[in-house]
Structure formats: C-alpha cells, structure tokens
C-alpha positions in Angstrom: 21.8 32.4 17.7 20.5 29.1 15.7 18.6 26.9 17.9 18.2 23.2 17.1 14.5 21.3 16.2 14.0 17.9 16.4 11.0 16.7 14.2 8.9 13.5 14.4 6.2 13.3 11.8 3.1 10.9 12.1 0.2 9.9 10.2 -0.8 10.0 6.5 0.6 11.6 3.5 -1.3 14.8 4.1 -0.2 15.1 7.5 3.5 14.5 6.5 2.9 17.7 3.9 2.0 19.6 6.9 5.2 18.6 8.8 7.1 19.7 5.3 5.7 22.9 5.7 6.4 23.4 9.3 10.3 22.3 8.3 10.0 25.0 5.6 9.1 27.8 7.9 11.8 26.4 10.4 14.8 26.3 8.1 13.8 29.5 6.7 14.1 31.3 10.3 16.9 30.9 12.7 16.5 27.1 13.1 18.4 23.9 12.2 16.8 20.4 12.0 18.7 18.1 14.4 18.2 14.1 14.4 19.3 14.0 18.0 16.3 14.8 20.1 18.7 15.2 23.3 20.5 17.9 21.9 17.1 19.9 20.3 16.1 23.3 21.9 12.5 22.0 20.8 11.1 18.7 19.8 8.1 18.5 17.5 5.7 16.0 17.3 3.2 16.3 14.4 0.2 14.0 15.6 -2.5 11.8 13.9 -5.7 11.4 16.1 -8.0 9.5 13.3 -8.3 5.9 14.9 -7.7 4.3 18.4 -4.4 2.9 17.4 -3.2 6.1 15.5 -4.0 7.8 18.9 -1.9 5.7 21.0 0.9 5.5 18.7 1.0 9.5 19.0 0.4 9.6 22.8 3.2 7.0 23.1 5.6 8.9 20.7 5.0 11.9 22.9 5.9 10.6 26.0 9.0 8.9 24.4 10.0 12.4 23.7 9.0 13.7 26.9 12.1 11.5 28.6 14.4 13.8 26.9 13.3 17.1 28.8 15.0 15.3 31.8 18.3 14.1 30.1 18.5 16.9 27.4 19.1 20.6 27.2 17.9 23.0 30.1 14.6 24.6 28.8 14.1 22.1 26.2 10.3 22.6 24.9 8.1 19.7 23.6 5.5 20.7 21.0 2.5 18.6 19.8 0.8 19.3 16.6 -1.3 18.0 14.2 -4.6 16.3 14.2 -4.8 14.7 18.1 -4.5 18.1 19.4 -7.4 19.6 17.5 -9.6 16.7 18.0 -8.8 16.8 21.9 -8.1 20.3 22.2 -10.5 20.8 25.4 -8.7 18.2 27.7 -5.2 17.1 26.1 -3.1 19.6 27.8 -4.2 18.4 31.1 -4.1 14.6 30.0 -0.3 15.5 28.6 1.2 17.8 31.4 4.6 16.6 29.9 4.1 18.8 26.6 4.6 22.7 26.5 2.9 23.9 23.7 -0.4 22.4 22.0 -0.9 23.6 18.1 -4.1 22.7 16.5 -4.4 21.9 12.5 -5.1 25.6 11.6 -2.3 27.1 13.4 0.9 25.1 12.3 1.8 27.3 9.6 2.7 30.1 12.6 5.3 27.4 13.7 8.2 29.8 13.8 6.5 32.6 15.8 5.1 30.5 18.4 8.9 28.9 18.9 9.7 32.1 19.1 7.7 32.9 21.9 7.9 29.7 23.8 10.9 30.9 26.0 8.8 33.7 27.4 6.0 31.0 28.8 6.2 29.6 32.0 2.9 27.3 31.6 1.7 25.5 28.7 0.1 27.3 26.0 -2.5 26.2 23.5 -2.8 27.6 20.0 -6.0 26.2 18.4 -8.2 27.9 15.7 -10.8 27.1 13.2 -9.1 24.7 10.7 -8.9 27.3 7.9 -5.5 27.6 6.9 -4.6 26.4 2.9 -1.5 26.5 1.3 -0.4 27.9 -1.9 2.4 28.3 -4.4 4.2 30.4 -2.3 4.2 28.0 0.8 7.6 27.5 1.9 7.9 23.6 2.2 10.9 21.0 2.6 10.4 17.9 0.6 11.0 15.1 3.0 10.9 12.4 0.1 13.7 11.3 -2.0 14.2 13.7 -4.8 12.6 12.2 -7.3 9.2 11.9 -5.7 6.9 13.9 -3.7 3.3 14.3 -2.3 1.2 17.6 -3.6 -1.9 18.5 -1.5 -4.4 19.9 -3.4 -7.0 20.5 -0.7 -8.0 20.4 3.0 -11.0 19.3 4.5 -13.8 16.8 3.3 -17.6 17.6 2.1 -18.4 13.5 3.3 -19.9 12.8 6.4 -19.2 9.2 6.6 -20.5 7.9 10.0 -17.2 6.2 11.2 -15.0 9.4 10.2 -13.8 12.2 12.5 -12.1 14.1 9.6 -14.5 16.9 9.4 -14.5 17.9 12.6 -10.4 17.7 13.1 -9.7 19.1 9.6 -12.8 21.1 8.7 -15.2 21.1 5.6 -13.6 21.4 2.0 -11.1 23.9 0.8 -9.7 23.4 -2.8 -7.0 25.0 -3.8 -6.7 26.6 -7.3 -5.4 24.9 -10.3 -2.9 27.5 -11.0 -1.7 27.3 -7.7 -1.2 23.8 -8.0 0.6 23.5 -11.1 3.1 26.1 -10.2 3.9 23.9 -7.0 4.3 21.1 -9.4 6.5 22.9 -12.0 8.2 24.2 -8.5 9.2 20.2 -7.5 9.9 19.4 -11.1 13.0 22.0 -11.3 14.3 20.5 -8.2 14.4 17.0 -9.9 11.1 15.3 -8.7 9.8 13.4 -11.7 6.8 11.4 -9.8 4.1 13.3 -7.6 1.2 11.5 -5.5 -1.9 13.8 -5.3 -3.2 13.7 -2.1 -6.5 15.3 -0.5 -9.5 13.4 1.6 -11.2 13.3 -1.4 -10.1 13.9 -5.0 -13.0 13.7 -6.4 -15.0 16.4 -4.8 -11.9 18.7 -5.8 -13.1 22.4 -6.7 -16.7 21.8 -5.5 -16.4 24.6 -2.9 -15.1 26.9 -5.5 -17.2 26.2 -8.4 -20.2 27.0 -5.8 -18.8 30.3 -5.0 -18.1 31.2 -8.6 -20.0 29.8 -11.7 -17.0 30.4 -13.7 -14.8 28.5 -11.8 -12.5 26.0 -13.6 -11.7 23.7 -10.6 -12.6 20.2 -11.1 -10.8 17.0 -11.1 -10.8 16.2 -15.1 -9.3 19.9 -15.3 -6.9 19.3 -12.6 -5.5 16.0 -13.8 -5.4 17.7 -17.4 -3.5 20.6 -16.3 -0.9 18.6 -14.2 -0.7 15.9 -17.1 1.0 19.0 -19.3 3.7 19.8 -16.9 6.9 19.1 -18.6 9.0 16.7 -16.6 6.2 14.9 -14.6 6.7 11.4 -15.7 4.5 9.8 -13.4 1.2 11.4 -11.7 -0.4 9.2 -9.5 -4.2 10.0 -7.8 -4.7 8.7 -4.3 -8.3 8.8 -2.5 -10.6 8.5 -5.3 -14.1 7.9 -4.1 -16.2 5.7 -6.4 -19.2 8.1 -6.6 -16.7 10.7 -8.2 -15.6 8.6 -10.9 -16.7 9.8 -14.1 -16.4 8.6 -18.0 -14.4 12.0 -18.6 -11.7 11.0 -15.8 -11.5 7.5 -16.7 -11.4 8.5 -20.6 -8.3 11.2 -19.7 -6.2 8.8 -17.6 -6.6 6.1 -20.0 -5.2 8.9 -22.7 -2.3 10.5 -21.0 0.7 8.2 -20.7 1.9 10.1 -17.2 -1.6 9.6 -15.7 -1.0 6.7 -13.6 -3.7 3.9 -14.3 -3.9 3.4 -10.6 -7.3 3.7 -9.0 -7.0 4.1 -5.1 -10.7 3.9 -4.3 -11.9 3.4 -0.2 -15.0 1.2 -0.8 -15.3 0.4 3.0 -18.0 -2.2 2.4 -20.4 -4.3 0.0 -23.8 -4.5 2.0 -26.2 -2.2 1.0 -27.2 -2.3 4.9 -23.8 -1.5 6.2 -23.3 1.1 3.4 -26.2 2.8 4.4 -25.3 3.0 8.0 -22.2 4.4 7.3 -23.6 7.0 5.2 -21.9 6.3 2.3 -23.6 7.6 -0.9 -23.5 4.6 -3.4 -24.9 0.8 -3.0 -23.2 -2.0 -4.3 -24.7 -2.1 -7.8 -23.4 1.7 -8.3 -20.1 0.5 -6.9 -19.8 -2.0 -9.4 -20.8 0.2 -12.1 -17.6 2.5 -11.3 -15.6 -0.6 -10.9 -17.0 -2.0 -14.4 -16.3 1.4 -16.3 -12.7 1.4 -15.2 -11.8 -1.9 -16.1 -13.8 -1.7 -19.3 -11.8 1.3 -20.5 -8.1 0.6 -19.0 -8.1 -3.4 -18.4 -4.6 -3.5 -17.1 -5.8 -0.7 -14.3 -4.8 -1.5 -10.8 -7.3 -0.9 -8.3 -6.5 -0.7 -4.6 -9.4 -0.2 -2.3 -9.8 -0.7 1.8 -12.8 -2.2 3.8 -13.9 -1.8 7.5 -14.9 -5.0 9.5 -17.2 -4.9 12.3 -18.7 -1.7 11.6 -21.8 -1.5 14.2 -24.7 -3.9 13.4 -22.7 -5.8 10.5 -24.0 -9.2 10.6 -22.6 -12.4 9.6 -24.7 -12.0 6.5 -23.1 -8.8 5.7 -19.7 -10.2 6.1 -20.1 -12.9 3.7 -21.5 -10.3 1.3 -18.3 -8.3 1.5 -16.3 -11.8 1.4 -17.8 -12.8 -1.7 -17.8 -9.2 -3.5 -13.9 -9.5 -2.6 -13.8 -12.9 -4.5 -15.9 -11.8 -7.7 -13.9 -8.5 -8.1 -10.6 -9.6 -7.5 -9.0 -6.3 -6.6 -5.2 -5.9 -7.3 -4.6 -4.5 -3.7 -6.7 -4.5 -0.6 -6.3 -3.0 2.9 -9.2 -4.2 5.8 -9.5 -2.4 9.3 -11.1 -3.7 12.1 -13.9 -0.7 12.7 -12.6 1.7 15.5 -15.2 3.5 17.6 -14.6 7.0 18.0 -16.4 9.2 20.4 -17.0 12.4 18.1 -18.8 10.3 15.2 -22.1 9.2 14.8 -21.2 5.2 14.7 -19.5 5.6 17.8 -22.7 5.9 19.6 -24.6 3.2 17.4 -26.1 0.5 19.1 -25.0 -3.0 18.0 -21.2 -2.6 18.6 -19.1 -5.6 17.4 -16.7 -7.3 19.7 -13.1 -7.1 19.1 -12.8 -10.8 18.9 -15.2 -11.0 16.0 -13.7 -8.0 14.2 -10.2 -9.7 14.4 -11.6 -12.9 12.9 -13.6 -11.1 10.1 -10.2 -8.9 9.3 -8.1 -12.1 9.4 -10.6 -14.0 7.1 -10.7 -11.4 4.7 -7.2 -10.8 4.4 -6.7 -14.9 3.7 -9.1 -14.8 0.9 -7.0 -11.3 -0.7 -3.8 -13.0 -0.3 -4.4 -15.6 -2.3 -6.0 -13.2 -5.1 -3.0 -10.9 -4.8 -0.7 -13.8 -5.3 -2.6 -14.7 -8.5 -2.4 -11.0 -9.7 1.0 -10.6 -9.3 1.7 -13.7 -11.0 0.2 -12.7 -14.3 2.9 -9.8 -13.9 5.5 -12.3 -14.8 7.0 -12.1 -18.3 6.1 -8.1 -18.9 8.4 -5.3 -19.5 7.3 -2.5 -17.5 8.9 1.0 -16.5 10.3 0.6 -13.1 11.6 4.3 -11.1 14.7 3.0 -9.4 15.0 4.2 -5.6 18.3 2.5 -4.6 19.6 -0.7 -2.9 17.3 -3.4 -1.3 17.3 -2.7 2.7 17.9 -6.7 2.5 21.0 -6.5 0.5 23.2 -4.3 -1.5 23.7 -6.7 -4.2 20.0 -5.9 -5.4 18.4 -2.6 -6.7 15.0 -1.8 -5.7 12.1 0.3 -7.5 8.5 0.8 -8.2 6.3 0.6 -11.4 3.4 2.8 -11.8 1.1 0.3 -10.1 2.9 0.5 -7.2 2.6 3.9 -5.0 5.6 4.7 -2.5 5.3 3.1 1.3 1.7 1.3 0.9 2.3 -1.0 -2.1 5.0 -3.5 -2.7 8.3 -3.1 -5.0 10.3 -4.7 -7.8 13.7 -6.3 -6.6 15.9 -6.3 -9.3 18.6 -9.0 -10.0 20.5 -8.0 -12.8 21.4 -4.6 -14.6 22.7 -1.3 -13.4 20.5 2.0 -13.0 21.1 5.1 -11.4 18.6 6.3 -8.4 15.4 8.4 -9.8 16.0 6.8 -13.3 13.3 5.3 -15.3 14.1 1.9 -17.0 12.6 -1.0 -18.5 12.7 -4.2 -16.4 11.1 -7.6 -17.4 9.2 -9.1 -14.6 10.8 -12.7 -14.1 9.3 -13.6 -10.6 6.7 -12.8 -8.3 5.6 -12.7 -4.4 2.6 -12.2 -2.5 3.8 -8.3 -2.3 6.7 -7.7 -4.3 7.7 -8.3 -8.0 11.6 -9.6 -9.0 12.9 -8.5 -12.5 15.8 -7.9 -14.5 16.7 -4.6 -16.5 16.4 -4.8 -20.0 19.5 -4.0 -22.0 
C-alpha cells in the first residue's frame, strides 16, 4: 500500500541535496510525496544546526509539524533528520519527545528502510553513525529546483578547522567524490534539461586533497574538475560556490577566464580583515595574502563578481579590528557582501573563548558594515546599466505577471538579486540577451534584445 510523506528541507544547498537524495529513495519505493502534512503517514524535517538562528528555525519547524500528529492520520511518524540531530544526538530525543525518529547525517540514505520499520517501533529510536556516507553517480536523487538548474555536491565534510565552525564535527572530515562520478551526474542532469549547475561543497578549493593523499596518481583537483565539467555538452553555466581564498591559484583563475561556461563568479567567505581576528578564527591567511588573491582575480578577470561574507563580534574583536574590516570593505568594493553576527557555538573553540562580545555591539557593527556595503552595491549595479548580458529566464515576477524575471551569470539562485525584464518575450529556461536599462539596490532591470 502506498504511503504519503510530507517533507520539509531547511538550511543550505548542501543540505538540500541530502533532502533530494532522501526524496529519490522514497519515490523509488512505495512512498508518495504530499504537500499537505495533515494527510501524511510520515513527516520528515531535514534540519540545519550550524548556528543559533538555524537551530531555532529547525526546532520551531519540528514543533509546528508535531501539531499534525494530533490532528492528522493515526500513527503518523515525525522524523527529524540532518545536522541538528547529528550535532545534538546525545540529548535531542529527550528535548523533543514529539519526534519518533532521529536520523543523523550518516544515515539519511537509509530513509526508506527506516520508515519501513517505523510502524514496529513503540518508542523513539535514533539512527546515528559516523558521517561517512558519500553519494555517487548512481545515487537516486530528485532535483527539486526548476528544470533548468541544479545543485551538484562534489564532496562531504571539511578539512578546515575554523574556530567558529561546527561543520567538521557535524559532517566529518573531507570526502571527495571522483571526477568521473561527478561528470556522470552532470551529464545525467543535462539529459533532464538542466543547463546551469551550482557546484557545492564545504570548501571547493580543497576538493580531491584526500584522494591525492591516498593515491599519488589520483587526478582529482579543483582545476581538473572545472576542466572536466566545462567540457560537458549542454552545460551553459557552471557556478562554483564556497571557494576559500587560500586555494585560489593562477591556474584556476586562468581556466575560469578561458572557458565561457565557467561563471566569472567567486564566492569567497573571507570572514574578517584584521590579522588579529583572523588568527583567533584559525584562518590560514593574512589580510595581505587575501588581497593578493583578490588582486589575482581582478587583474585576470576585470568583470569578475566577488561575493564574500564577514563575521562581526567575534570574541576579542576590538573597535580597531572592526574599523580595519570596515576600511577593507570600502577599499575592496565587493560586488556582494553578507554579514553575520558571531554566534557562540558550544562545540567550537570560539564558543569557549574569553572576551565574548555583547549582542548590542554585534548588531551595531553589522548594521554599520551593511550600510556601507549598500552604497557600494548600488554603485556596482549602476555600472551594469547599458550592458548587454545573457540572462537565464525563470518565469514571471512574483510582483506582477506583466514582468519576466531572470538571472545573469553573476547572480546565483536564491542568494543574489534578479533581472526584471520590462519588454520582450522568452520561455522559461531560455538564455536570452538583455540590455540593462536600470538598477536598484539588489536587482537589475532590462529589456530583451531583438
């Protein structure tokens, strides 16, 4: 008998890929997805547990879904999966008695077997293992994105040990897939209509390090992967997310410059610009070295878009440290900046540091930095006016069905702005040339060129 499952996915694109794998397993078995939680036999929440705000969102969603157990089907199971469960596996069950099953980041691929056994369980049960699972080209997966775009996860875990980050303890050490496996998945995605992929991992620039350490003949490296993906027929745009600055090499920049389907888009989480704070964060570069990486990109690819993020209020950050960061942002004029108030996490070294910064100071520093960046972003967008650029059409604007919307190579899905198109016709998933006629703080406006 077919069973109904309602699915909620929270967190980053990497977590979304895990959700898509779970969906693939479920839909390949005797399960059907429903958008109505009240009619489900099981509700699955794939959680995020990276920082405090993400934890609160996850818990709030779990409690919201738990309400359906009293007004939905009899014997409905509430399943909590993902990073939050892996992080708090020792005490989460006690704290969330509403849930029936907890699945960690090393067990989610067993979702159908776990659900098949769920009816036999009278008490809560936990499914945790070391997070060593790694998908391959044969992994069943449902692309939940629009038909023309997809995320492509190339690795799990992380080598870095940044003092503020819990990812290695939640996701484990770096595990890279092989290039042939990744290319086969990319080819399969293209065969379904995908023409844009966004390559995700915790650190793209470390890709293949683990394989090369085990086997000196291993071909896996960031440059080799980009070279292979750029040769996949039908892939118009390949955008890489999460490039750490210490792994930006002349060879990588040269390849991105040379291949037209490699987006000139560098998503580099820099985190700070004060050497004192960078050292406390256990980052491996100084401000001078970061500048060298930025100069390398800009000298070779003048129109490259550089997106970054910073953390303010890290333990011990002084006003002088913050002012140094602020001047760095003014000087570098990044295309896009995200700013986060430091979140003390108990399983990280930074969470135990002295000199924690009060919330009011964090908020003030974030507001100041983002105010400065808003003016820079406005100027950077204004410089796009008059240019003719390829735009991937995504459909009608949410504001009105009189306007189409789309994205340029320089706009990643969901995290960057869009292009609003005021004249011309095009189909969803089509690439068309658009003349930019106006700009706003986050979005561009344009007309399809005849």
